[in-house]
C-alpha positions in Angstrom: -0.4 0.1 0.2 0.7 3.6 -0.6 1.6 6.1 2.0 -0.3 9.0 2.0 1.2 11.9 0.0 3.3 14.4 1.5 1.5 17.8 1.8 2.0 20.2 -1.4 3.3 22.8 0.8 6.1 20.4 2.1 6.6 18.9 -1.2 8.3 21.9 -2.2 10.5 22.6 0.8 11.0 18.6 0.5 12.5 18.7 -3.4 14.4 22.1 -3.5 16.5 20.8 -0.8 16.5 17.0 -2.1 17.5 18.7 -5.1 20.4 21.0 -4.1 21.8 17.8 -2.6 22.1 16.3 -5.9 23.7 19.9 -7.0 26.9 18.2 -5.0 26.8 15.3 -7.1 27.4 15.3 -11.0 26.6 12.9 -13.9 29.3 12.6 -16.8 30.9 10.7 -19.4 34.2 11.4 -18.0 36.2 13.1 -15.0 35.9 16.4 -17.0 32.6 17.0 -17.8 29.9 17.6 -15.0 25.8 17.8 -16.0 24.1 21.2 -15.4 21.5 20.4 -12.8 18.1 21.6 -14.1 15.5 22.1 -11.4 11.7 22.4 -12.0 8.6 22.5 -9.4 6.4 19.1 -10.5 2.9 19.3 -11.0 1.8 15.3 -10.4 -1.8 16.3 -11.5 -1.8 17.8 -14.6 -2.5 14.5 -16.9 -2.9 10.9 -15.1 -3.1 7.1 -16.6 -6.1 4.9 -16.7 -6.8 1.5 -18.2 -9.3 1.0 -21.1 -11.2 -2.3 -22.1 -8.7 -2.7 -25.2 -6.6 -5.6 -24.5 -4.6 -8.0 -26.6 -3.9 -11.6 -26.4 -0.8 -13.4 -28.0 -0.6 -17.2 -28.2 2.1 -19.4 -27.4 2.5 -23.5 -28.1 1.6 -24.7 -24.8 4.8 -25.0 -22.5 5.5 -25.8 -19.3 6.0 -22.3 -18.6 7.2 -19.6 -20.2 10.5 -16.6 -19.8 9.7 -13.6 -21.8 13.4 -12.0 -21.7 13.3 -9.4 -24.5 10.7 -8.1 -26.8 10.0 -5.0 -29.0 7.4 -3.5 -31.3 8.6 -2.7 -34.8 7.2 -1.2 -37.5 7.5 -2.6 -41.5 5.5 -1.4 -44.2 3.3 0.7 -42.2 2.2 -2.2 -39.9 2.9 -2.6 -36.4 4.1 -6.1 -35.4 5.7 -7.4 -31.8 8.6 -9.6 -31.6 8.7 -11.8 -28.3 11.6 -13.9 -27.1 11.1 -16.4 -24.5 13.6 -18.0 -23.1 12.6 -21.5 -21.5 11.5 -22.6 -24.9 14.4 -20.7 -26.4 12.2 -19.0 -29.7 11.3 -15.9 -31.0 8.0 -15.4 -32.3 6.8 -12.5 -34.6 3.3 -11.4 -34.6 0.7 -9.1 -35.9 0.3 -6.6 -33.3 -2.8 -5.7 -33.9 -4.9 -8.7 -35.0 -2.6 -11.2 -33.0 -1.9 -13.6 -35.6 1.4 -15.2 -35.7 4.1 -14.6 -38.8 7.3 -15.8 -38.0 8.9 -18.3 -35.2 12.6 -19.1 -34.8 14.3 -21.8 -32.6 17.5 -20.3 -31.7 19.3 -23.5 -31.9 18.6 -23.4 -35.7 20.1 -19.9 -35.5 22.8 -21.1 -33.3 23.6 -24.5 -34.3 27.2 -25.1 -33.5 26.9 -22.4 -30.7 25.8 -22.9 -26.8 23.3 -20.4 -26.1 24.0 -17.9 -23.1 22.3 -14.7 -22.0 20.4 -14.4 -25.1 18.7 -11.4 -25.8 17.0 -10.3 -28.9 15.9 -6.9 -30.6 13.9 -7.0 -33.8 14.3 -3.9 -36.0 12.4 -5.0 -39.1 11.9 -8.2 -40.7 15.5 -8.5 -42.4 17.1 -7.0 -39.2 16.7 -9.1 -36.4 20.0 -8.5 -34.0 20.7 -11.2 -31.5 23.3 -11.3 -28.7 24.6 -14.2 -27.3 27.3 -14.8 -25.2 29.6 -12.2 -26.3 28.8 -11.7 -29.9 26.1 -9.1 -31.3 24.4 -11.0 -34.5 22.2 -9.7 -37.3 19.8 -12.2 -38.8 17.4 -11.6 -41.6 13.7 -13.1 -41.7 15.3 -16.2 -43.7 17.7 -16.9 -41.0 20.7 -16.0 -42.4 23.7 -14.2 -40.5 24.3 -10.9 -42.2 27.1 -9.5 -39.4 28.7 -10.6 -36.1 31.2 -8.7 -34.3 32.5 -9.7 -30.5 32.1 -7.6 -27.8 35.6 -5.7 -26.5 37.9 -8.4 -25.5 40.0 -5.2 -23.2 36.2 -5.0 -21.3 35.2 -8.8 -20.6 32.7 -8.1 -18.3 30.8 -5.7 -20.3 27.9 -7.4 -21.6 25.4 -5.4 -24.2 21.9 -6.6 -23.8 18.6 -5.6 -25.3 15.8 -5.4 -22.8 12.3 -3.4 -23.3 13.5 -0.9 -21.2 16.7 -0.8 -22.9 16.1 -0.9 -26.8 18.4 -0.8 -29.7 18.9 2.5 -30.9 20.3 3.1 -34.6 22.3 6.4 -35.5 24.5 6.4 -38.4 25.3 2.9 -39.1 25.8 2.6 -35.7 23.8 0.5 -32.9 23.4 1.3 -29.7 22.7 -1.0 -26.5 22.4 -0.7 -22.6 25.3 -2.8 -20.7 24.6 -5.1 -17.6 26.5 -4.0 -14.0 29.1 -6.4 -13.9 31.5 -4.8 -11.7 32.7 -4.8 -7.8 30.6 -1.9 -6.3 32.8 -1.9 -3.3 35.8 -1.2 -5.2 36.1 2.8 -6.4 38.2 2.1 -9.6 36.2 -0.2 -11.1 32.9 1.8 -10.6 34.6 5.2 -11.7 35.5 3.3 -15.0 32.5 1.6 -15.8 30.4 2.6 -18.6 26.8 2.1 -19.2 26.2 1.9 -23.3 27.9 0.4 -26.3 28.3 1.1 -29.5 28.7 -0.6 -32.3 30.0 0.7 -35.9 28.4 -1.2 -38.3 30.4 0.3 -41.2 33.7 0.7 -39.4 33.2 -3.0 -37.6 34.3 -1.5 -34.3 32.9 -1.1 -30.8 33.8 0.9 -27.9 31.7 1.7 -24.5 30.6 5.3 -23.6 28.8 7.5 -20.6 29.9 6.6 -17.2 27.9 6.3 -14.1 26.8 9.7 -12.2 29.5 11.1 -9.6 27.4 9.9 -6.8 27.8 6.5 -7.8 31.6 6.4 -8.6 32.8 8.4 -5.5 30.8 6.1 -3.3 30.4 2.3 -2.2 27.3 1.6 -3.7 24.8 -1.1 -3.8 25.0 -2.8 -7.8 21.0 -2.7 -7.3 20.8 0.8 -7.6 23.1 1.3 -10.5 20.9 -0.7 -12.9 19.9 1.8 -15.7 17.1 2.7 -18.4 17.3 4.6 -21.4 14.7 6.1 -24.3 15.5 8.2 -27.5 13.8 11.4 -27.4 12.7 13.7 -30.5 16.3 15.6 -30.3 17.9 12.3 -30.5 19.4 12.5 -27.4 19.7 9.7 -24.6 17.4 10.1 -21.7 18.8 7.9 -18.7 17.5 6.7 -15.2 19.3 5.2 -13.0 17.4 2.6 -10.4 19.3 4.4 -7.1 18.7 8.4 -8.6 16.2 10.6 -8.3 17.3 12.5 -11.3 17.5 11.4 -14.5 20.2 12.4 -17.5 19.9 13.7 -20.7 23.3 13.8 -22.9 24.1 13.9 -26.5 27.7 12.2 -25.5 29.3 15.8 -26.6 27.9 18.6 -25.7 25.2 18.3 -24.3 24.9 16.9 -20.0 21.8 17.6 -18.5 20.5 16.0 -14.8 16.6 16.9 -14.5 14.8 16.4 -11.2 12.2 13.8 -12.0 11.0 12.5 -8.3 7.8 11.0 -7.5 5.5 12.1 -5.3 5.2 8.8 -2.7 9.3 9.5 -2.1 10.0 10.1 1.4 12.7 9.0 1.8 15.7 10.1 0.3 17.6 7.3 -1.5 20.5 5.5 0.0 23.7 5.8 -1.8 26.4 4.5 0.5 26.2 2.8 4.0 27.7 -0.6 5.4 24.3 -2.0 5.2 24.6 -1.8 1.1 27.4 -4.7 1.5 26.2 -6.8 4.2 22.6 -6.6 3.7 22.3 -5.7 -0.2 18.7 -7.7 -1.1 17.2 -6.1 2.1 18.1 -2.4 1.8 16.8 -2.6 -2.2 13.4 -4.1 -1.9 12.8 -1.6 1.3 14.4 1.6 -0.5 12.4 3.4 -3.3 13.5 3.3 -6.3 13.0 4.3 -10.1 12.7 1.8 -13.0 12.7 1.7 -16.7 11.8 4.8 -18.9 10.0 5.4 -22.1 9.5 8.0 -24.4 6.1 8.7 -26.4 7.5 10.1 -29.6 3.9 10.7 -30.4 2.8 12.5 -27.5 5.8 13.9 -26.4 6.0 12.3 -23.2 8.2 10.5 -21.1 7.2 7.9 -18.4 9.4 6.6 -15.9 8.7 3.8 -13.3 8.6 4.2 -9.7 8.5 1.7 -7.1 7.8 2.0 -3.6 10.0 0.0 -0.9 8.2 -2.3 1.1 7.7 -2.3 5.5 10.0 -4.3 7.8 7.2 -6.6 8.1 6.2 -7.4 4.4 10.1 -8.0 4.0 10.2 -10.5 7.4 7.0 -12.4 5.5 9.4 -12.8 2.0 6.1 -10.3 0.5 8.4 -8.8 -1.4 6.4 -7.0 -4.2 7.3 -3.0 -4.7 4.1 -0.9 -5.0 4.3 1.2 -8.3 3.4 4.6 -10.2 4.4 5.9 -13.5 6.0 9.1 -13.7 4.7 11.5 -17.0 7.0 14.5 -17.7 6.7 16.6 -21.3 9.1 17.3 -23.7 11.2 19.9 -21.5 11.6 16.7 -18.9 9.2 18.5 -16.7 7.1 16.7 -14.1 3.5 16.6 -15.4 1.8 14.0 -13.5 2.1 10.3 -11.8 -0.1 7.3 -11.6 -0.5 4.9 -9.6 -0.1 1.4 -11.5 -1.6 -1.7 -10.3 1.1 -4.7 -9.7 -1.5 -6.7 -12.3 0.3 -4.9 -14.9 4.2 -5.1 -15.4 5.1 -1.8 -16.1 9.0 -2.2 -15.6 9.7 -4.6 -18.2 6.5 -4.8 -20.1 5.4 -1.6 -21.4 5.3 -1.2 -25.2 4.7 1.9 -27.3 3.1 1.9 -31.0 4.3 4.3 -33.6 1.0 6.2 -32.9 1.6 6.6 -29.2 -0.9 3.8 -27.8 0.2 2.6 -25.0 0.4 -1.1 -24.0 1.1 -2.7 -20.5 1.6 -6.6 -19.9 -0.5 -8.5 -17.7 1.3 -10.2 -15.2 -0.8 -12.9 -15.1 0.4 -16.8 -15.1 -1.4 -17.9 -18.1 1.1 -20.3 -19.9 0.0 -20.0 -23.3 -0.3 -16.6 -23.9 1.1 -12.9 -23.3 -1.6 -10.7 -22.7 -1.4 -6.6 -23.1 -3.7 -3.7 -21.5 -4.0 -0.3 -23.4 -3.2 2.1 -21.0 -4.5 6.0 -21.6 -4.2 9.5 -21.1 -6.5 11.9 -19.0 -5.9 15.2 -18.7 -7.0 16.8 -15.7 
């Protein structure tokens, strides 16, 4: 359950003080570049989200269970399709998004006949460009299963593993593909935190790659719980990356060159400062995470020019002791200037952190958190202005 929101007159004092604390920290691509902090007074009531009666249901072959690891919507020939990778059956299924009919199904062991499958993630750009990450390679297949391109991860950074996810989509610019990097460092060693980067850039033309964008200074300069270093990104209308971290109130906007901005984007349900570094982070990492307010994936609705940021509220001591490890959740809504204009409580019956999809024409769907083995279902969310 949610705690009662802070009174309006206290929100400004709290948020301003919170922001002034954050100004002490920097977000940068490297040691010499700091983010410019941008603060705007949040208005949580301008716009809301509500569930509609519009649902979609995509059928799967009968299996004992399913384990959806990657999915995305893509548009090909003016039509929307959805690509879903199920790790349990090791199959990629592509459906017509609007009428839910199956178009194509791939068995991953047929694509990788001589290679063991490990940490698979998939992003489908179109029917002729299906990107599959397997082990330490990124591979490009067409819809006939032909391998068109493959390149290794950087051997100089063996712990940096690229991956695709709903809140970390593949991004394409100038024949380059950008992916997220799994946080896999020793968070109690400051030098590793200082040098860790969160994005991969693969140049498909020059066949080389590099890592981009350091952790914010608040994480680089202190011992951190690795759970708070998880990041999500989206791309805005200006082609800039907008990045959200689990343990950071701010979101970060960058073009990796001249623009480095930290925007205030706090949930109205966040009642405590986010934990950054204590001894408990190393001794009771799991407990600290579940009891803390945190943030999840960030999405950009290019049609409505709105951002959606997942916020998660920490559980009580009692719920933790009883292993009721489910956080309440909400969606923060920001306008195109990254100003908070709304926040809506979202039922835990919906999987918004790893199951939110936005169509090309701006329809917003959230995955239903049900136990149905033979299908993946979605319900449409709609905006409602106050």
